[in-house]
mmCIF file of the C-alpha atoms, coordinates in Angstrom:
data_MODEL
# 
_entry.id   MODEL 
# 
loop_
_atom_site.group_PDB 
_atom_site.id 
_atom_site.type_symbol 
_atom_site.label_atom_id 
_atom_site.label_alt_id 
_atom_site.label_comp_id 
_atom_site.label_asym_id 
_atom_site.label_entity_id 
_atom_site.label_seq_id 
_atom_site.pdbx_PDB_ins_code 
_atom_site.Cartn_x 
_atom_site.Cartn_y 
_atom_site.Cartn_z 
_atom_site.occupancy 
_atom_site.B_iso_or_equiv 
_atom_site.pdbx_formal_charge 
_atom_site.auth_seq_id 
_atom_site.auth_comp_id 
_atom_site.auth_asym_id 
_atom_site.auth_atom_id 
_atom_site.pdbx_PDB_model_num 
ATOM 1  C CA . UNK A 1 1  ? 75.202  -0.711  38.492 1.00 0.00 ? 1  UNK A CA 1 
ATOM 2  C CA . UNK A 1 2  ? 78.155  1.526   39.284 1.00 0.00 ? 2  UNK A CA 1 
ATOM 3  C CA . UNK A 1 3  ? 81.807  0.712   38.839 1.00 0.00 ? 3  UNK A CA 1 
ATOM 4  C CA . UNK A 1 4  ? 84.601  2.484   40.698 1.00 0.00 ? 4  UNK A CA 1 
ATOM 5  C CA . UNK A 1 5  ? 87.701  3.187   38.619 1.00 0.00 ? 5  UNK A CA 1 
ATOM 6  C CA . UNK A 1 6  ? 91.277  3.575   39.790 1.00 0.00 ? 6  UNK A CA 1 
ATOM 7  C CA . UNK A 1 7  ? 94.625  4.385   38.184 1.00 0.00 ? 7  UNK A CA 1 
ATOM 8  C CA . UNK A 1 8  ? 94.850  3.949   34.429 1.00 0.00 ? 8  UNK A CA 1 
ATOM 9  C CA . UNK A 1 9  ? 91.252  2.745   34.173 1.00 0.00 ? 9  UNK A CA 1 
ATOM 10 C CA . UNK A 1 10 ? 90.148  6.141   35.462 1.00 0.00 ? 10 UNK A CA 1 
ATOM 11 C CA . UNK A 1 11 ? 92.407  7.839   32.909 1.00 0.00 ? 11 UNK A CA 1 
ATOM 12 C CA . UNK A 1 12 ? 90.995  5.726   30.065 1.00 0.00 ? 12 UNK A CA 1 
ATOM 13 C CA . UNK A 1 13 ? 87.354  6.387   30.970 1.00 0.00 ? 13 UNK A CA 1 
ATOM 14 C CA . UNK A 1 14 ? 87.955  10.005  31.959 1.00 0.00 ? 14 UNK A CA 1 
ATOM 15 C CA . UNK A 1 15 ? 85.980  9.646   35.186 1.00 0.00 ? 15 UNK A CA 1 
ATOM 16 C CA . UNK A 1 16 ? 86.096  7.957   38.587 1.00 0.00 ? 16 UNK A CA 1 
ATOM 17 C CA . UNK A 1 17 ? 82.795  6.057   38.232 1.00 0.00 ? 17 UNK A CA 1 
ATOM 18 C CA . UNK A 1 18 ? 80.917  4.381   35.424 1.00 0.00 ? 18 UNK A CA 1 
ATOM 19 C CA . UNK A 1 19 ? 77.217  3.635   35.397 1.00 0.00 ? 19 UNK A CA 1 
ATOM 20 C CA . UNK A 1 20 ? 76.096  0.600   33.441 1.00 0.00 ? 20 UNK A CA 1 
ATOM 21 C CA . UNK A 1 21 ? 72.843  1.237   31.561 1.00 0.00 ? 21 UNK A CA 1 
ATOM 22 C CA . UNK A 1 22 ? 69.914  -0.727  32.989 1.00 0.00 ? 22 UNK A CA 1 
ATOM 23 C CA . UNK A 1 23 ? 69.286  -2.543  29.683 1.00 0.00 ? 23 UNK A CA 1 
ATOM 24 C CA . UNK A 1 24 ? 72.720  -4.209  29.634 1.00 0.00 ? 24 UNK A CA 1 
ATOM 25 C CA . UNK A 1 25 ? 72.640  -7.908  30.505 1.00 0.00 ? 25 UNK A CA 1 
ATOM 26 C CA . UNK A 1 26 ? 75.893  -8.232  32.430 1.00 0.00 ? 26 UNK A CA 1 
ATOM 27 C CA . UNK A 1 27 ? 75.704  -11.316 34.609 1.00 0.00 ? 27 UNK A CA 1 
ATOM 28 C CA . UNK A 1 28 ? 79.358  -12.117 35.328 1.00 0.00 ? 28 UNK A CA 1 
ATOM 29 C CA . UNK A 1 29 ? 82.692  -10.359 35.728 1.00 0.00 ? 29 UNK A CA 1 
ATOM 30 C CA . UNK A 1 30 ? 83.634  -11.782 32.308 1.00 0.00 ? 30 UNK A CA 1 
ATOM 31 C CA . UNK A 1 31 ? 80.573  -10.123 30.744 1.00 0.00 ? 31 UNK A CA 1 
ATOM 32 C CA . UNK A 1 32 ? 81.620  -6.857  32.380 1.00 0.00 ? 32 UNK A CA 1 
ATOM 33 C CA . UNK A 1 33 ? 85.160  -7.098  30.976 1.00 0.00 ? 33 UNK A CA 1 
ATOM 34 C CA . UNK A 1 34 ? 83.802  -7.686  27.466 1.00 0.00 ? 34 UNK A CA 1 
ATOM 35 C CA . UNK A 1 35 ? 81.451  -4.690  27.818 1.00 0.00 ? 35 UNK A CA 1 
ATOM 36 C CA . UNK A 1 36 ? 84.288  -2.487  29.093 1.00 0.00 ? 36 UNK A CA 1 
ATOM 37 C CA . UNK A 1 37 ? 86.477  -3.512  26.144 1.00 0.00 ? 37 UNK A CA 1 
ATOM 38 C CA . UNK A 1 38 ? 83.716  -2.577  23.722 1.00 0.00 ? 38 UNK A CA 1 
ATOM 39 C CA . UNK A 1 39 ? 83.067  0.800   25.355 1.00 0.00 ? 39 UNK A CA 1 
ATOM 40 C CA . UNK A 1 40 ? 86.725  1.627   26.074 1.00 0.00 ? 40 UNK A CA 1 
ATOM 41 C CA . UNK A 1 41 ? 88.999  -0.280  23.632 1.00 0.00 ? 41 UNK A CA 1 
ATOM 42 C CA . UNK A 1 42 ? 92.145  0.950   25.423 1.00 0.00 ? 42 UNK A CA 1 
ATOM 43 C CA . UNK A 1 43 ? 91.192  -1.233  28.410 1.00 0.00 ? 43 UNK A CA 1 
ATOM 44 C CA . UNK A 1 44 ? 91.822  -4.292  26.219 1.00 0.00 ? 44 UNK A CA 1 
ATOM 45 C CA . UNK A 1 45 ? 95.485  -3.248  26.079 1.00 0.00 ? 45 UNK A CA 1 
ATOM 46 C CA . UNK A 1 46 ? 96.012  -3.522  29.854 1.00 0.00 ? 46 UNK A CA 1 
ATOM 47 C CA . UNK A 1 47 ? 98.320  -6.386  30.822 1.00 0.00 ? 47 UNK A CA 1 
ATOM 48 C CA . UNK A 1 48 ? 95.967  -7.356  33.617 1.00 0.00 ? 48 UNK A CA 1 
ATOM 49 C CA . UNK A 1 49 ? 92.821  -6.003  35.185 1.00 0.00 ? 49 UNK A CA 1 
ATOM 50 C CA . UNK A 1 50 ? 91.613  -7.195  38.554 1.00 0.00 ? 50 UNK A CA 1 
ATOM 51 C CA . UNK A 1 51 ? 87.966  -6.790  39.460 1.00 0.00 ? 51 UNK A CA 1 
ATOM 52 C CA . UNK A 1 52 ? 86.616  -6.662  42.990 1.00 0.00 ? 52 UNK A CA 1 
ATOM 53 C CA . UNK A 1 53 ? 82.964  -7.446  43.670 1.00 0.00 ? 53 UNK A CA 1 
ATOM 54 C CA . UNK A 1 54 ? 81.682  -6.442  47.092 1.00 0.00 ? 54 UNK A CA 1 
ATOM 55 C CA . UNK A 1 55 ? 85.259  -5.794  48.291 1.00 0.00 ? 55 UNK A CA 1 
ATOM 56 C CA . UNK A 1 56 ? 86.623  -9.218  47.249 1.00 0.00 ? 56 UNK A CA 1 
ATOM 57 C CA . UNK A 1 57 ? 88.725  -10.091 44.210 1.00 0.00 ? 57 UNK A CA 1 
ATOM 58 C CA . UNK A 1 58 ? 86.628  -11.946 41.651 1.00 0.00 ? 58 UNK A CA 1 
ATOM 59 C CA . UNK A 1 59 ? 87.382  -14.196 38.692 1.00 0.00 ? 59 UNK A CA 1 
ATOM 60 C CA . UNK A 1 60 ? 85.569  -13.963 35.354 1.00 0.00 ? 60 UNK A CA 1 
ATOM 61 C CA . UNK A 1 61 ? 82.884  -16.477 36.367 1.00 0.00 ? 61 UNK A CA 1 
ATOM 62 C CA . UNK A 1 62 ? 81.783  -14.507 39.464 1.00 0.00 ? 62 UNK A CA 1 
ATOM 63 C CA . UNK A 1 63 ? 78.147  -13.369 39.192 1.00 0.00 ? 63 UNK A CA 1 
ATOM 64 C CA . UNK A 1 64 ? 77.399  -9.671  39.486 1.00 0.00 ? 64 UNK A CA 1 
ATOM 65 C CA . UNK A 1 65 ? 74.102  -8.005  40.244 1.00 0.00 ? 65 UNK A CA 1 
ATOM 66 C CA . UNK A 1 66 ? 72.609  -4.532  40.021 1.00 0.00 ? 66 UNK A CA 1 
ATOM 67 C CA . UNK A 1 67 ? 73.451  -3.891  43.678 1.00 0.00 ? 67 UNK A CA 1 
ATOM 68 C CA . UNK A 1 68 ? 77.021  -5.219  43.572 1.00 0.00 ? 68 UNK A CA 1 
ATOM 69 C CA . UNK A 1 69 ? 79.828  -2.856  44.492 1.00 0.00 ? 69 UNK A CA 1 
ATOM 70 C CA . UNK A 1 70 ? 82.360  -3.232  41.679 1.00 0.00 ? 70 UNK A CA 1 
ATOM 71 C CA . UNK A 1 71 ? 85.870  -1.794  41.483 1.00 0.00 ? 71 UNK A CA 1 
ATOM 72 C CA . UNK A 1 72 ? 88.420  -2.062  38.667 1.00 0.00 ? 72 UNK A CA 1 
ATOM 73 C CA . UNK A 1 73 ? 91.949  -2.491  39.920 1.00 0.00 ? 73 UNK A CA 1 
ATOM 74 C CA . UNK A 1 74 ? 94.518  -1.882  37.164 1.00 0.00 ? 74 UNK A CA 1 
ATOM 75 C CA . UNK A 1 75 ? 98.002  -3.391  37.001 1.00 0.00 ? 75 UNK A CA 1 
ATOM 76 C CA . UNK A 1 76 ? 100.420 -1.805  39.452 1.00 0.00 ? 76 UNK A CA 1 
ATOM 77 C CA . UNK A 1 77 ? 104.074 -1.181  38.788 1.00 0.00 ? 77 UNK A CA 1 
ATOM 78 C CA . UNK A 1 78 ? 106.572 -0.807  41.555 1.00 0.00 ? 78 UNK A CA 1 
ATOM 79 C CA . UNK A 1 79 ? 110.170 -0.078  42.018 1.00 0.00 ? 79 UNK A CA 1 
# 
């Protein structure tokens, strides 16, 4: 499973894509957020973090699979 990173999430991870190890049992977006917080504690400090699964915004209960296209969309500030 690969995750595309944008904005501050890319800065935190230090790369544009993350690969989830095959042995991880991530079944929902919520599971993914917990895993990300464990691997990259700074992500827990973000005021919000939207997740898109297969090009659609997803809530924490949305199932994810090994072939899902996942993108992390960090909070955006404007002015």
